[in-house]
C-alpha positions in Angstrom: 110.7 62.9 125.1 110.7 60.3 122.4 113.9 58.8 121.1 114.0 57.4 117.5 116.5 55.1 115.9 119.3 57.0 114.1 122.8 56.1 113.1 124.7 57.2 116.1 127.3 56.0 118.5 126.3 53.7 121.3 124.2 55.4 123.9 126.0 55.9 127.2 123.9 57.2 130.1 125.5 55.7 133.3 123.9 57.2 136.4 121.5 59.3 134.4 118.1 60.5 135.8 115.8 59.4 133.0 112.5 58.9 135.0 109.3 58.8 133.0 111.0 59.3 129.7 109.8 57.6 126.5 112.3 55.3 124.8 109.6 53.3 122.9 111.0 51.8 119.7 114.5 53.1 120.4 117.6 51.1 119.5 119.3 50.6 122.8 121.6 47.9 121.6 124.9 47.8 123.6 123.7 50.9 125.6 125.3 51.6 128.9 122.5 52.4 131.3 124.3 51.3 134.5 122.9 52.8 137.7 120.5 55.0 135.7 117.2 55.8 137.3 114.5 54.9 134.7 111.6 54.7 137.2 108.3 54.8 135.2 110.1 55.1 131.8 108.5 53.5 128.7 110.7 51.2 126.7 107.8 49.6 124.6 109.3 47.8 121.6 112.8 49.0 122.2 115.8 46.8 121.3 118.0 46.1 124.3 120.4 43.6 122.7 123.5 43.7 124.9 122.4 46.7 126.9 124.2 47.0 130.3 121.4 47.4 132.9 123.6 46.7 136.0 122.0 48.7 138.9 119.5 50.4 136.5 116.3 51.3 138.4 113.4 50.0 136.3 110.6 50.3 139.0 107.3 50.8 137.3 109.0 50.9 133.9 107.1 49.5 130.8 109.2 46.9 129.0 106.3 45.5 127.0 107.4 44.2 123.7 111.1 44.9 124.3 113.3 42.9 122.0 116.5 41.0 122.9 116.1 41.5 126.7 117.5 38.6 128.8 116.7 37.5 132.3 120.4 38.0 133.1 120.0 41.7 132.2 117.0 42.1 134.4 118.6 40.3 137.3 121.3 42.9 137.3 118.7 45.7 137.3 116.3 46.8 140.0 112.6 46.0 139.2 109.4 45.8 141.2 106.0 44.3 140.8 104.9 47.3 138.8 107.6 46.8 136.2 105.9 45.5 133.0 107.9 42.8 131.4 107.9 41.4 127.9 105.7 38.3 127.4 108.8 36.1 126.9 110.3 36.9 130.3 109.0 34.8 133.2 109.0 37.0 136.3 109.5 34.0 138.6 112.7 33.2 136.8 114.1 36.5 138.0 113.9 35.7 141.7 117.4 34.7 142.9 117.7 31.7 145.2 118.9 32.6 148.7 122.6 32.0 149.3 123.4 28.9 151.3 
């Protein structure tokens, strides 16, 4: 499945099972992907400006070249070592300090 940018309402897929889908180049601005399972999905070059990724499973997902993705968005998501991040995101900055 390949999703292309179109004039449409904001995407809302909370809790959706979207494993191994292709969102490359999609406009996911302000999208609600909370608690979605996007394991192994491709988001190459997608725009994630303001997307809600709280609880979104991005294990093994390809986020290479994603635009407007913040460390805060990724801290609220579930990623692993296989998750490919955009060059401008420092993986070490995503590790939360232990609570004292």
